C-alpha positions as CSV (number, residue, x, y, z in Angstrom):
1,M,-72.3,-7.2,16.9
2,D,-76.2,-8.8,17.4
3,C,-76.3,-11.9,16.1
4,R,-80.2,-11.5,15.6
5,K,-79.5,-9.4,13.0
6,P,-77.1,-11.7,10.4
7,L,-80.2,-14.2,11.2
8,W,-83.1,-11.7,10.4
9,L,-81.3,-10.7,6.9
10,G,-81.1,-14.4,6.0
11,L,-84.8,-15.1,6.5
12,T,-85.7,-12.0,4.4
13,R,-83.8,-13.0,1.5
14,K,-84.6,-17.0,1.5
15,A,-88.2,-15.2,1.6
16,K,-87.7,-12.8,-1.1
17,G,-86.4,-15.6,-3.5
18,Q,-89.2,-17.7,-2.9
19,R,-91.4,-14.8,-3.9
20,I,-89.5,-14.7,-7.0
21,Q,-89.9,-18.2,-7.5
22,A,-93.3,-18.3,-7.2
23,K,-94.1,-15.5,-9.7
24,G,-91.8,-17.1,-12.1
25,E,-94.1,-20.8,-12.3
26,G,-97.1,-18.2,-12.6
27,G,-98.1,-17.6,-9.2
28,S,-100.0,-14.8,-8.4
29,P,-98.3,-11.2,-7.4
30,G,-100.1,-10.7,-3.7
31,H,-99.2,-13.9,-2.4
32,F,-96.7,-14.2,0.2
33,P,-94.2,-17.3,0.9
34,F,-94.0,-18.5,4.4
35,A,-90.7,-17.5,5.2
36,F,-92.3,-14.3,5.9
37,F,-94.2,-15.1,8.6
38,L,-90.8,-17.1,10.3
39,V,-89.3,-13.6,10.6
40,P,-90.7,-11.5,13.0
41,V,-91.1,-15.4,15.0
42,A,-87.2,-15.8,15.2
43,F,-86.5,-11.8,16.1
44,F,-88.7,-11.9,19.1
45,A,-87.4,-15.6,20.3
46,G,-83.8,-14.1,19.1
47,G,-84.6,-11.1,22.0
48,A,-86.2,-13.1,24.4
49,V,-83.4,-16.1,24.8
50,G,-80.5,-13.5,24.5
51,C,-76.7,-13.6,22.4
52,T,-73.6,-13.5,23.5
53,S,-70.6,-10.9,21.6
54,W,-68.0,-12.4,19.1
55,G,-65.8,-12.3,21.2
56,G,-67.4,-15.3,23.0
57,L,-67.7,-13.2,26.5
58,K,-70.1,-10.3,27.7
59,K,-68.6,-7.9,29.7
60,S,-70.7,-8.8,32.5
61,D,-68.5,-12.1,32.6
62,P,-66.4,-12.1,35.8
63,V,-63.4,-13.8,33.6
64,A,-63.5,-11.1,30.9
65,A,-63.9,-8.5,33.5
66,A,-60.7,-9.6,35.4
67,P,-57.9,-7.4,34.7
68,S,-54.7,-8.1,33.6
69,A,-51.1,-9.2,35.4
70,T,-49.8,-6.4,33.6
71,T,-52.5,-3.8,34.5
72,P,-52.0,-2.3,38.0
73,P,-54.9,-2.4,40.0
74,P,-57.6,0.9,40.1
75,G,-56.1,3.3,42.5
76,V,-52.4,2.5,42.3
77,V,-50.2,5.0,41.1
78,V,-47.0,3.6,39.4
79,K,-43.5,5.0,39.4
80,K,-41.7,4.9,36.7
81,E,-38.0,5.2,37.1
82,K,-35.5,6.9,35.2
83,E,-32.1,6.0,33.1
84,K,-30.0,8.1,35.9
85,D,-31.8,6.7,39.0
86,L,-31.2,3.0,37.6
87,P,-27.9,1.0,39.1
88,P,-25.1,1.6,37.2
89,R,-24.1,-1.4,34.9
90,T,-20.9,-2.9,35.2
91,P,-18.9,-2.5,32.1
92,K,-16.4,-5.7,30.1
93,A,-12.9,-5.8,30.5
94,S,-12.7,-5.4,26.8
95,T,-14.3,-2.3,26.9
96,C,-12.1,-0.6,29.4
97,V,-9.0,-2.2,27.8
98,A,-10.6,-1.1,24.2
99,L,-10.6,3.0,25.7
100,A,-7.6,2.7,27.9
101,D,-5.6,2.0,24.5
102,W,-7.3,4.9,23.2
103,Y,-5.8,7.0,25.7
104,A,-2.7,5.3,24.8
105,K,-2.7,6.0,21.2
106,E,-3.6,9.8,21.7
107,A,-0.7,10.6,24.6
108,Q,1.6,9.5,21.7
109,A,0.5,11.6,19.0
110,P,2.9,14.9,18.0
111,N,3.2,18.5,19.0
112,R,1.7,17.2,22.6
113,E,2.7,19.1,25.5
114,P,4.0,17.2,28.5
115,A,1.3,17.8,30.8
116,Q,-1.2,16.9,28.3
117,V,0.4,13.3,27.8
118,D,1.0,12.6,31.2
119,Q,-2.6,13.4,31.9
120,L,-3.9,11.0,29.3
121,R,-1.2,8.0,30.4
122,E,-3.0,8.7,34.0
123,V,-6.3,8.4,32.3
124,A,-5.4,4.9,30.4
125,R,-3.7,3.5,33.7
126,K,-6.6,4.2,35.5
127,E,-8.5,2.1,32.5
128,Y,-6.9,-0.9,32.4
129,Q,-6.8,-1.2,36.5
130,Q,-10.2,-1.1,36.4
131,A,-10.3,-3.7,33.3
132,L,-8.0,-6.1,35.9
133,S,-10.5,-5.3,38.8
134,I,-13.7,-6.5,36.5
135,D,-11.6,-9.6,35.0
136,P,-8.1,-10.4,36.2
137,N,-7.5,-13.0,33.9
138,Y,-8.6,-11.1,30.9
139,L,-4.8,-11.3,29.9
140,P,-4.5,-8.3,26.6
141,T,-5.1,-6.1,29.9
142,Y,-1.5,-7.4,31.5
143,Q,0.0,-6.7,28.1
144,A,-1.4,-3.3,27.4
145,L,-0.3,-1.9,31.1
146,G,3.0,-3.1,30.8
147,R,3.5,-1.7,27.5
148,L,2.2,1.5,29.2
149,Y,4.2,1.3,32.0
150,V,7.4,0.7,29.4
151,A,6.2,4.1,27.7
152,M,5.9,6.4,31.0
153,G,9.2,4.6,31.8
154,D,9.0,2.4,34.4
155,Q,10.4,-0.5,33.5
156,A,10.4,-2.2,37.1
157,R,6.5,-2.1,37.3
158,A,6.4,-3.5,33.4
159,M,7.9,-6.5,34.2
160,Q,5.9,-7.2,37.5
161,T,3.0,-6.8,35.1
162,F,4.1,-9.1,32.3
163,Q,5.4,-11.8,34.9
164,K,1.6,-11.8,36.7
165,G,0.2,-12.2,33.1
166,L,3.0,-15.1,32.5
167,S,1.6,-16.7,36.3
168,I,-2.0,-17.0,34.6
169,N,-1.3,-18.1,30.8
170,S,2.7,-19.6,30.9
171,K,2.4,-20.0,26.9
172,H,1.4,-16.3,26.2
173,A,4.0,-15.9,23.3
174,A,3.7,-12.3,23.5
175,L,3.7,-11.3,27.2
176,W,7.6,-13.2,26.7
177,Y,8.5,-11.3,23.9
178,D,7.9,-8.1,25.9
179,L,9.7,-9.5,29.1
180,G,12.4,-9.7,27.0
181,M,12.7,-6.3,25.7
182,C,12.3,-5.3,29.5
183,Q,15.1,-7.3,30.1
184,L,17.3,-6.1,26.9
185,R,16.9,-2.5,28.4
186,Q,18.3,-3.6,31.5
187,K,21.1,-5.7,29.6
188,S,20.1,-8.7,31.7
189,W,21.1,-10.7,28.6
190,D,20.7,-14.4,30.3
191,P,17.3,-13.3,31.5
192,A,16.4,-11.9,28.0
193,I,17.7,-14.9,26.1
194,Q,15.5,-17.1,28.4
195,S,12.4,-15.1,27.6
196,L,13.4,-14.5,23.9
197,T,13.6,-18.5,24.0
198,K,10.2,-18.9,25.4
199,A,8.9,-16.6,23.1
200,V,10.0,-18.3,19.4
201,E,8.8,-21.8,21.2
202,Y,5.4,-20.8,21.5
203,D,5.2,-18.7,18.3
204,P,7.7,-20.5,16.1
205,E,7.1,-18.7,13.1
206,N,7.1,-14.7,14.2
207,R,9.9,-13.6,12.1
208,E,10.1,-10.6,15.0
209,Y,11.0,-12.5,17.7
210,I,13.3,-14.9,15.9
211,N,15.4,-11.9,14.9
212,M,16.0,-10.7,18.8
213,L,16.7,-13.8,19.7
214,G,19.5,-14.4,16.9
215,H,20.6,-10.7,17.1
216,T,20.7,-11.2,20.9
217,L,22.7,-14.4,20.6
218,S,25.1,-12.7,18.2
219,R,25.1,-9.8,20.7
220,T,27.0,-12.1,23.2
221,G,29.1,-14.2,21.0
222,R,26.9,-17.0,20.9
223,Y,27.6,-17.7,17.0
224,Q,26.9,-21.0,16.4
225,E,23.3,-20.8,18.5
226,S,22.4,-17.8,16.9
227,L,23.7,-19.7,13.5
228,A,20.8,-22.3,14.1
229,V,18.2,-19.5,15.3
230,F,18.5,-17.5,11.9
231,S,18.9,-20.8,9.5
232,R,15.3,-22.2,11.3
233,S,13.6,-19.6,9.1
234,Y,15.6,-17.8,6.7
235,G,19.0,-20.2,5.3
236,E,22.1,-20.6,6.1
237,A,23.8,-17.8,3.5
238,K,21.5,-15.4,5.3
239,A,22.1,-16.5,8.7
240,Y,25.3,-16.2,8.1
241,Y,25.4,-12.6,6.6
242,N,22.7,-11.5,9.9
243,V,25.6,-12.8,12.3
244,A,28.4,-10.4,10.0
245,R,26.0,-7.9,10.4
246,M,25.8,-7.7,14.1
247,L,29.8,-8.2,14.6
248,Q,30.4,-5.2,12.1
249,H,28.1,-2.8,14.6
250,L,30.2,-4.5,17.1
251,G,33.6,-3.4,15.8
252,Q,35.0,-7.1,14.6
253,A,35.8,-6.1,11.0
254,E,37.7,-9.1,10.4
255,L,35.5,-11.6,12.2
256,S,32.5,-10.0,9.9
257,K,34.7,-10.3,7.0
258,Q,34.5,-14.1,7.7
259,Y,30.9,-14.7,8.3
260,V,29.9,-13.0,5.0
261,Q,32.6,-15.1,2.7
262,A,31.1,-17.5,4.4
263,A,27.6,-16.2,3.7
264,L,28.6,-16.2,0.0
265,Q,30.3,-19.5,-0.4
266,K,26.8,-20.9,1.1
267,D,25.1,-18.3,-1.7
268,P,27.3,-16.5,-4.0
269,T,24.4,-14.2,-5.6
270,L,23.3,-13.0,-2.1
271,E,23.7,-9.2,-3.1
272,P,23.4,-7.8,0.8
273,A,26.4,-9.8,1.6
274,Q,28.4,-8.8,-1.8
275,G,28.3,-5.2,-0.4
276,L,28.8,-5.6,3.0
277,L,32.3,-7.1,1.7
278,A,33.2,-4.5,-0.5
279,Q,32.0,-2.2,2.3
280,L,34.5,-4.0,5.1
281,E,37.3,-4.4,2.2
282,G,37.1,-0.6,1.7
283,R,36.1,-0.8,-2.2
284,A,33.0,0.5,-4.5
285,P,30.8,-2.8,-4.4
286,S,31.5,-5.0,-8.0
287,N,28.1,-4.4,-9.1
288,I,28.0,-0.5,-10.0
289,Q,29.6,0.8,-13.2
290,R,30.4,3.9,-14.5
291,V,28.9,4.9,-17.5
292,G,30.2,7.6,-19.9
293,Y,29.2,9.3,-23.2
294,S,31.3,9.8,-26.5
295,E,29.6,11.8,-29.3
296,P,29.4,9.6,-32.8
297,E,32.1,10.2,-35.2
298,K,31.2,12.4,-37.9
299,S,31.3,11.5,-41.7
300,A,34.1,13.3,-44.0
301,T,31.8,12.6,-47.4
302,P,29.3,15.1,-47.6
303,G,25.7,13.8,-47.7
304,A,26.5,10.5,-45.6
305,V,25.3,9.4,-42.9
306,A,26.8,8.7,-39.5
307,T,26.8,5.7,-38.2
308,P,26.7,5.2,-33.9
309,N,29.3,4.8,-31.8
310,S,29.2,0.8,-30.3
311,S,30.8,2.4,-27.1
312,V,27.5,4.4,-26.1
313,N,25.8,2.8,-23.4
314,Q,29.0,1.1,-22.0
315,P,31.4,1.5,-19.7
316,A,34.2,4.1,-20.6
317,S,37.5,5.3,-18.9
318,P,37.7,9.0,-17.7
319,S,40.2,9.9,-20.5
320,S,37.8,8.3,-23.3
321,L,35.2,11.0,-22.2
322,V,34.6,14.0,-24.6
323,T,35.2,17.7,-23.2
324,P,33.9,20.4,-25.2
325,P,36.4,22.9,-26.6
326,Q,37.7,26.3,-24.5
327,L,36.9,29.3,-26.9
328,P,38.9,32.0,-26.7
329,L,37.2,35.5,-24.8
330,P,36.7,38.7,-26.5
331,T,38.9,41.4,-25.7
332,P,37.0,45.1,-25.3
333,N,38.5,47.9,-27.9
334,T,39.8,50.4,-25.2
335,S,41.0,52.9,-28.1
336,A,37.1,54.1,-29.3
337,P,35.1,56.5,-27.0
338,P,32.0,54.7,-25.7
339,G,29.1,55.2,-27.4
340,P,25.5,56.3,-25.6
341,I,23.9,53.2,-24.4
342,L,20.3,52.8,-25.7
343,P,17.8,49.7,-24.5
344,P,16.5,47.6,-27.1
345,D,12.8,48.2,-27.6
346,P,10.9,45.5,-25.5
347,L,8.6,44.7,-28.7
348,V,11.2,43.9,-31.8
349,P,13.8,41.7,-31.6
350,T,17.5,43.3,-31.6
351,A,18.5,40.5,-34.3
352,S,15.8,41.9,-36.8
353,I,16.5,45.3,-36.4
354,V,17.8,46.5,-39.9
355,P,18.0,50.6,-40.6
356,P,16.3,51.9,-43.5
357,E,17.9,52.4,-46.9
358,A,17.9,56.3,-47.6
359,V,14.6,57.1,-49.8
360,V,15.0,59.0,-53.3
361,P,12.7,61.4,-53.9
362,P,11.4,61.1,-56.9
363,A,12.8,63.4,-59.7
364,P,10.0,65.8,-60.8
365,P,7.6,65.8,-63.9
366,P,9.3,68.0,-66.8
367,I,8.4,71.5,-67.7
368,F,7.4,72.5,-71.7
369,L,7.2,76.3,-71.9
370,R,5.8,77.3,-74.7
371,Q,7.1,79.9,-77.1
372,K,5.2,82.5,-78.6
373,D,4.5,83.2,-82.6
374,P,6.7,85.8,-84.2
375,R,4.3,86.7,-86.5
């Protein structure tokens, strides 16, 4: 914007204001104020001196004409790189594990062909191994890969994978538990008990770890240690009951009965122990009652209201149950000849069909004959 334009407009307005003021004071209309003479003088003076733009710099200024750092110099062709030309980015280990978990879960979907299951598990295995190559210290990878080997039936590689994870962090409870489960499948009882003990040590509130350790101790005959493990989380009565269940599973009925009786001594209201004891003794549980129903007695007095029987909803013996009387069946009459069988009318019920009465025709009106007069 030219700086001379606002200067000229300002002087013009000032001169116009002086002229109006002079007219209001009684001056002549042709009187021109002194500011009108300053307008052309300021115009030519500004043109001679020159001015700068409002931006502070003229186009001829070398600082303003210098190119910016982001602007390429003239004549240089800039090549824009496409996304496919860029080098591939390395994914995170957690991303690879999440993708592998999805493939492993899809392999367990029902109604899948064995070839599809093997293909999905192979893709999952490669993703887990890629995660280990990116971050060898990422512990969830060892746990997921070991469980994949278990699903594939490769117990040896699964145990090696869990042990590698434990070499990085020896206080990982889930890895100890998974290692103990692999050892149980191979019936390595003592190593399995050691691994499960470590799992309970590093996660003492996990009921799954506690139950597995307690049942394994009972399975190997270490009953006192099993009671100690169960008692810390379930109490003494439930601990004796859990050991009794394992003994029943092993076929030791007498020893199981002793432990379940000890459980009922600790807590007589423990219903699972009552049911197990009844099962071991070959009888029905005591809390199951037989329920019968008998009809109320009819009053002999007409119009009297029958009182309900107090034995309703009470346990009744089989002899007290009311059985309906046996009615004799009608015998067919073979002497009469069979008549025609006609289907009943579907629109009219059979019980409502009544033979119509005989219609008697009305009597004819009397006829009177007129006799001729003899005269």
